[in-house]
Structure formats: C-alpha cells, structure tokens
ZAZADREN-114755 format. One record per residue (C-alpha): residue number from 1; residue in one letter; x, y negated, z negated. Coordinates in nm, 3 decimals, padded with zeros to 5 digits. Each point is the difference from the previous one (the first is absolute). Layout:
// ZAZADREN-114755
mido marke c1 c2 c3
NUM A X Y Z
...
//
This chain:
// ZAZADREN-114755
mido marke c1 c2 c3
1 M 00.023 00.023 -00.029
2 L 00.100 -00.343 00.122
3 L -00.093 -00.337 -00.173
4 P -00.024 -00.382 00.110
5 P 00.231 -00.201 -00.217
6 S -00.145 -00.079 -00.301
7 F 00.103 -00.105 -00.342
8 A -00.066 00.140 -00.350
9 R -00.363 00.034 -00.157
10 A 00.057 -00.212 -00.299
11 H 00.008 -00.366 -00.046
12 V 00.383 -00.220 00.051
13 G 00.216 00.141 -00.217
14 A -00.249 00.237 -00.203
15 Y 00.047 00.341 -00.094
16 P -00.113 00.273 -00.011
17 R -00.017 -00.040 00.372
18 V -00.046 00.242 00.288
19 V 00.232 00.008 00.265
20 D -00.119 00.167 00.370
21 H 00.178 00.194 00.227
22 A -00.042 00.272 00.230
23 F -00.063 00.286 -00.241
24 G -00.216 -00.194 -00.202
25 G 00.021 -00.220 -00.305
26 T 00.243 -00.030 -00.280
27 E -00.084 -00.143 -00.318
28 L 00.263 -00.209 -00.175
29 R -00.064 -00.087 -00.365
30 S 00.300 -00.259 -00.015
31 Q 00.290 -00.101 00.215
32 P 00.261 00.241 00.047
33 Q 00.320 00.051 -00.193
34 R 00.168 00.273 00.160
35 L -00.068 -00.052 00.359
36 V 00.132 00.263 00.291
37 T -00.058 -00.073 00.326
38 I 00.058 00.259 00.252
39 G -00.029 -00.191 00.318
40 Y 00.245 -00.175 00.218
41 G 00.015 -00.350 -00.082
42 D -00.287 00.029 -00.256
43 E 00.236 -00.173 -00.268
44 A 00.041 -00.341 00.177
45 P -00.336 -00.137 -00.058
46 F -00.019 00.135 -00.363
47 L 00.349 -00.188 -00.050
48 A -00.135 -00.312 00.142
49 L -00.268 00.024 -00.203
50 G 00.218 00.018 -00.304
51 C -00.044 00.409 -00.084
52 K 00.335 00.218 00.008
53 P -00.073 00.334 00.088
54 I 00.179 00.249 -00.208
55 A 00.036 00.234 00.326
56 I -00.004 -00.076 00.353
57 V 00.059 00.170 00.325
58 Y 00.430 00.018 00.114
59 S 00.078 -00.247 00.261
60 G 00.207 00.164 00.260
61 M 00.345 -00.152 00.130
62 F 00.010 -00.210 -00.305
63 A 00.303 00.092 -00.230
64 S -00.227 -00.094 -00.312
65 G -00.312 00.191 00.146
66 M -00.159 -00.336 -00.011
67 T -00.103 -00.261 00.246
68 P 00.187 -00.343 -00.054
69 W -00.369 -00.189 -00.015
70 C -00.085 00.202 -00.292
71 E 00.331 00.093 -00.177
72 P 00.018 -00.346 -00.194
73 E -00.334 00.017 -00.093
74 F 00.061 00.280 -00.234
75 G 00.291 -00.160 -00.200
76 A 00.177 00.223 -00.206
77 Q -00.312 00.210 -00.054
78 K 00.092 00.242 00.330
79 P -00.306 00.282 00.080
80 E 00.045 00.351 00.065
81 L 00.029 00.091 00.376
82 L -00.182 00.259 00.184
83 D -00.037 00.154 00.284
84 G -00.240 -00.132 00.231
85 S -00.053 00.283 00.241
86 M -00.147 00.219 -00.242
87 I -00.193 00.009 -00.346
88 D 00.242 00.163 -00.275
89 F -00.297 00.029 -00.242
90 E 00.259 00.109 -00.270
91 H 00.208 -00.318 -00.004
92 I -00.341 -00.207 00.027
93 A -00.099 00.192 -00.334
94 R 00.319 -00.055 -00.183
95 L -00.012 -00.353 00.006
96 K -00.335 -00.039 -00.152
97 P -00.191 -00.255 00.202
98 D -00.273 -00.169 -00.090
99 L -00.153 -00.059 00.347
100 I 00.140 00.143 00.355
101 V -00.019 -00.200 00.348
102 G 00.096 00.138 00.305
103 V -00.170 -00.255 00.289
104 F 00.249 00.069 00.274
105 S 00.026 00.333 -00.061
106 Q -00.116 00.345 00.091
107 I -00.251 00.104 -00.278
108 D -00.223 00.224 00.088
109 A -00.324 00.132 -00.200
110 I 00.238 00.330 -00.118
111 S 00.273 -00.260 -00.116
112 Y -00.272 -00.270 -00.151
113 N -00.170 00.238 -00.208
114 R 00.344 00.128 -00.126
115 L 00.144 -00.317 -00.075
116 S -00.320 -00.054 -00.150
117 R 00.060 00.210 -00.260
118 I 00.340 -00.161 -00.098
119 A -00.150 -00.337 -00.026
120 P -00.265 -00.234 00.177
121 T 00.103 -00.039 00.383
122 I -00.086 -00.276 00.271
123 A 00.049 00.085 00.368
124 Y -00.059 -00.168 00.307
125 R -00.308 -00.141 00.129
126 S 00.107 00.025 00.392
127 G 00.170 00.385 00.048
128 P 00.331 00.183 -00.065
129 W 00.271 -00.223 00.130
130 R -00.198 -00.252 00.119
131 A -00.039 -00.276 -00.248
132 G 00.094 -00.360 00.056
133 W 00.183 -00.227 -00.223
134 R -00.360 -00.222 -00.035
135 E -00.138 00.371 -00.114
136 Q 00.286 00.027 -00.293
137 T -00.042 -00.319 -00.112
138 E -00.350 -00.016 -00.039
139 I 00.025 00.367 -00.181
140 A 00.261 -00.163 -00.224
141 G -00.183 -00.294 -00.091
142 A -00.307 00.238 -00.090
143 V 00.222 00.184 -00.203
144 L 00.106 -00.260 -00.206
145 G -00.300 -00.246 -00.007
146 L 00.179 -00.263 00.193
147 D -00.243 00.019 00.319
148 Q 00.011 -00.356 00.032
149 R 00.372 00.001 -00.031
150 A 00.035 00.274 00.264
151 M -00.225 -00.227 00.251
152 Q 00.225 -00.239 -00.077
153 L 00.286 00.180 00.103
154 I -00.160 00.176 00.342
155 A -00.130 -00.379 00.114
156 E 00.380 -00.131 -00.034
157 T 00.155 00.279 00.135
158 E -00.244 -00.020 00.313
159 R 00.069 -00.363 -00.008
160 L 00.385 00.091 00.028
161 L -00.062 00.226 00.299
162 G -00.190 -00.247 00.184
163 S 00.286 -00.265 -00.035
164 Y 00.259 00.271 00.135
165 G -00.235 -00.010 00.293
166 D 00.045 -00.362 00.047
167 V 00.367 -00.016 -00.123
168 Y 00.076 00.309 00.295
169 S -00.231 -00.171 00.208
170 D 00.127 00.198 00.322
171 L -00.124 00.345 -00.154
172 K -00.344 -00.122 00.023
173 G -00.188 00.159 00.238
174 K 00.235 00.255 00.092
175 S -00.032 00.367 00.023
176 F 00.240 00.234 -00.170
177 T 00.072 00.364 -00.075
178 F 00.079 00.103 -00.343
179 G 00.202 00.355 -00.040
180 S 00.270 00.238 -00.110
181 Y 00.209 00.257 00.113
182 F 00.152 00.322 -00.210
183 A 00.321 00.134 00.159
184 G -00.046 00.312 00.190
185 S -00.353 -00.072 00.141
186 S -00.095 -00.049 00.332
187 R -00.243 -00.297 -00.091
188 I -00.067 -00.295 -00.179
189 V -00.279 -00.043 -00.314
190 V -00.267 -00.288 00.134
191 Y -00.151 -00.158 -00.307
192 L -00.353 -00.116 00.105
193 P -00.264 -00.214 -00.147
194 G -00.074 00.073 -00.376
195 E 00.344 00.080 -00.072
196 T 00.178 -00.261 -00.240
197 R 00.279 -00.085 00.231
198 V -00.251 -00.066 00.300
199 D -00.263 -00.181 -00.201
200 W 00.265 -00.298 -00.124
201 M 00.127 -00.061 00.345
202 I -00.384 -00.059 00.112
203 E -00.065 -00.228 -00.310
204 I 00.310 -00.234 00.132
205 G -00.185 -00.024 00.309
206 M 00.165 00.280 00.234
207 R -00.200 00.268 00.186
208 P 00.032 00.385 00.043
209 C 00.116 00.072 00.354
210 P -00.260 00.170 00.222
211 G 00.202 00.281 00.013
212 V -00.035 00.042 -00.394
213 Q -00.358 -00.072 00.007
214 R -00.065 00.276 00.243
215 L 00.164 00.234 -00.238
216 A -00.183 -00.155 -00.308
217 E -00.338 00.064 00.198
218 A 00.113 00.401 00.090
219 A 00.116 00.040 -00.376
220 D -00.307 00.090 -00.217
221 G 00.089 -00.221 -00.220
222 H 00.354 00.071 -00.097
223 V 00.259 -00.303 -00.036
224 A 00.331 00.146 00.179
225 A 00.014 00.157 00.336
226 D 00.328 00.158 00.220
227 A 00.111 -00.151 00.337
228 N 00.208 00.234 00.208
229 L 00.370 -00.173 00.101
230 E -00.123 00.074 00.346
231 D -00.317 -00.192 -00.046
232 L 00.117 -00.344 -00.155
233 E -00.144 -00.233 00.205
234 S -00.312 00.100 -00.091
235 V 00.041 -00.221 -00.341
236 A 00.219 -00.259 00.177
237 A -00.100 -00.319 -00.158
238 D 00.164 -00.346 -00.075
239 L 00.151 00.103 -00.282
240 L 00.139 00.345 -00.128
241 V 00.057 00.043 -00.386
242 M 00.172 00.320 -00.098
243 W 00.089 00.108 -00.345
244 Y 00.299 00.229 -00.092
245 E 00.125 00.268 -00.217
246 P 00.396 00.013 -00.018
247 G 00.097 00.144 00.316
248 A -00.299 00.014 00.200
249 R 00.064 -00.357 00.180
250 A 00.308 00.117 00.168
251 A -00.138 00.315 00.083
252 L -00.296 -00.147 00.188
253 E 00.171 -00.278 00.166
254 S 00.243 00.236 00.129
255 Q -00.283 00.128 00.243
256 R -00.027 -00.105 00.345
257 L -00.353 00.001 -00.023
258 F -00.018 -00.216 -00.284
259 R 00.265 -00.257 00.140
260 M -00.219 -00.018 00.309
261 F -00.332 -00.078 -00.187
262 S -00.103 -00.358 00.146
263 S -00.033 -00.144 -00.355
264 V 00.338 00.143 -00.103
265 R 00.179 -00.104 00.367
266 E -00.131 -00.368 -00.052
267 G 00.093 -00.039 -00.335
268 R -00.344 -00.049 -00.160
269 Y 00.129 00.264 -00.238
270 V 00.043 00.011 -00.391
271 A 00.187 00.241 -00.218
272 L -00.101 00.021 -00.379
273 E 00.279 00.175 -00.195
274 D 00.067 -00.163 -00.293
275 P -00.232 00.118 -00.317
276 T -00.125 -00.315 -00.080
277 E -00.144 -00.058 00.349
278 I -00.129 00.357 00.029
279 W -00.165 00.017 -00.332
280 A -00.165 -00.369 00.012
281 A -00.130 00.072 00.386
282 S -00.103 00.346 -00.112
283 W -00.178 -00.065 -00.329
284 P -00.074 -00.358 -00.029
285 S -00.130 -00.154 -00.317
286 V -00.028 -00.338 -00.160
287 L 00.379 00.008 -00.141
288 A 00.117 00.144 00.321
289 I -00.135 -00.208 00.288
290 P 00.119 -00.353 -00.148
291 Y 00.370 00.183 -00.111
292 A 00.070 00.180 00.343
293 F -00.220 -00.095 00.275
294 P 00.193 -00.312 00.096
295 E 00.319 00.201 00.029
296 F -00.132 00.200 00.307
297 L -00.264 -00.226 00.158
298 P 00.255 -00.225 00.158
299 R 00.160 00.262 00.190
300 M -00.352 00.114 00.109
301 E -00.044 -00.347 00.131
302 T 00.299 00.008 00.202
303 A -00.030 00.328 00.108
304 V -00.329 -00.076 00.140
305 T 00.077 -00.303 00.184
306 Q 00.287 00.160 00.215
307 K 00.046 -00.046 00.380
308 V -00.068 00.264 00.195
309 R 00.390 00.103 00.109
//
C-alpha cells in the first residue's frame, strides 16, 4: 500500500501521535531518545531538525563511514554504523532502540513485522528504494513533532533548487540522461523519473531525454533500465551524467562504443567519481543539496554548452 504525503495525526508538537507509512500507522508516545535509521540518507533530516540517531547506514567511499554533511552534526556523539544493503536484526536489537526508521530502505512486510518486535518501526510512504528527500524530511518532522519546521526546510530546499536553475541557467530546458556503469558489463544503467537522481535534475529545470522517457513508459513502475553499449544513441541527450565506482570509469571509457556515443564524443558528458558528488547526487537531502550541489553543477553547465566538434 502506497500512501500520499501526510503528516502525523496529532497536533503539532503533541504526543502521542501516529505516523502513517506504507505498512499502517505507528504510534509514538514521546520523542525518540534512541533512534535508529536504516535507510540511506535517512539521518540527514533528523540531524537538520536537531536529533542525533544512535545508529545510521554506513556511507561507503568515506573513511569515517559518514557523509561530510552529516558527520559534523554528530559532533563527539558518533553513531553506530549499519550495512544498508541488508537488515541485521540482531545488531539492531542489541542497540535497544526506542524507534526504528527506514524511509529510503528495502523494508518489506516480513522485515517490518520483525523490526516492530524490536521497537516501533516507521517505513516509507512511497515504496522500497523510492523515497525522495521530501518524504524523508516529512517523516522526520512527523516523528519529532516538528512538522512545521520540516515544512520550512522543504520550502527552503525547494527555493535553493530553483535558484540553482537560475544561477546555472544554461541547464534549464536541456535534456539529460543519468546513468552508471559497472565494470565487466556490456550495458549502462539508466535512471528513470521517480528515481532520486533524476528527480532533482528535473527540479532544477532539466528534462529527461526522449529515450529515457520511452524507457520509463516500458518500465512497469521500475526506476532504472539498461541500455546496451551498441544502442547508446537511443538515450542521447544534451547532457550525459554518469557515476562510477572505483575502476569503472576507465573500464567504460576504454570502450570504443562509449567513446563514439555522441554525448561523449561532443564533450556533453560529466563523470561523477568523487564520493561527495556521488552520494549527494544519488541521495540528495536538505543537508546534502546545499553542501555538494555547487561542486558539480558548474561542470554540468560547462558540459551542456559544449559546441559540437
């Protein structure tokens, strides 16, 4: 069951309150003191609202296991780090949480029921691996009784995204493809509308290219599809953005089919390899967007204005 955005069923700041999500409603008797977040980026809006989870998902590629926009918010009170690719029920139980939140997560009905036996649990409203930064912020506000402040954060971030579209105005109206590649594959992964990477690019005024739109129409609700290296022109766009794990960029760029792809050949291509850029572009949040977007948006604008050679 997928729910539209809504806030807790209680007066602002009041407890008890019920927070609605895909598996029903979870009653909270008071503000959590031992919060565990098990979704990628779920900790960011809680930190922005002044709450420090005792455990969060490990952020790969960073030596500390934390993103640079979240780590300073913890100060000396460092959280336990969890594997986001799986749910370690025993580890979570040992932490003795009073609330578990998994918004950008893989929770299904079985794991939700099992987590709920450990502590009250709140999942996504949209679907597994689907929640965007707004949904994460709305739920954090509902949990903490700070609904109005959460709405303010959302409005501020929306204005910021809009301002990026104005500052980097050459991006507005341009088509894009956002993808990834994993070494050894004969295809690239192409992200579709409804995926976090695509949605923020739409918010700054860009549009998925026609080929991506066609893939989305045939995707039956999925938010990613494959494009064979032999057929990359089917997703040609004004701008190609790719993120890479270590070693994957060299593996792809060494292939003639990729080098001959028009978006690459004409210089309208931006590669994201820096962990800060990858994580912010993949899991944007009210903290990540102001911290990291100014690092890569100028490169995107430069690429999209390249003259055809």
